[in-house]
N, C-alpha and C positions, 0 to 999 in steps of 0.2 A: 672496514674500510668502508668507513663511513662517505655519509656525503655533507660535505661542508657546505655555510653559506653562496661561497662561491658559485658551484659544482648547481644548485638548484635556479641560482640569477643567468647560467646561463641556457640553463632544460628551459625556464619559463622564457628569454630572449628567445630564442629558437621557435618555441611555440608561437607566439607569439608572432615570427612572422612569417611565418607558419598558417598558418589554422586566419592571421587578421585579426583585430578585435573585435569587429563587426561577429564577423560568426564565434568565436571565443563569450562576446555577451550570448547570443540566441543558444547558445547551448547552455549555459550555465544557465538562462534564465532555464528554458525545455525539461532541463535537471531535478532544477527547484519545484518547475512546479508538477515532475514524477515522483518524489520524495512528497512530496505535499498530500498528492492524491491516494500514496501509498500508507501515509497517517490517516486519511480522515477513512479507508478502508481500514485500515487495524481497529478503530474508534467502532466504524461502527459489528463489525463480528463480534467485535467487544461485547455490546451491548447487543445482540443479537441471542448470546448467553448467554444473561443474567436471568434469573428466575420472573419468570413475568407478576407472581406476588397474586394479591387476588384476582386480578384479571383474566386467570386463566385457570378453569377447570378443569380436573382429574377426571378422568372416565375408566373405572375402574368396572373387573366380571368381565365374561366372558360372551363371544357370541355364539351361542349355540343353533340360531334358526339361518335360514338366506331367502328375507323372500327378494320373491321374483312378482314382474309381472302377470302371474298367474292367479299369484294368493289376494 
């Protein structure tokens, strides 16, 4: 049992009557802004995980002593 175009139009008409076009427009704008923010956060996260190349210095070795205020 699938939904035909007629069923979808009836559902759309009911949604428009219940919520109104202005509220639906606001919901659409909010949803679009949220998706855009999510995509930007994903992109920034991927950039943070990339190796920095020559800008970063690798620290090798072990710390064997601890410096205190008395030293």
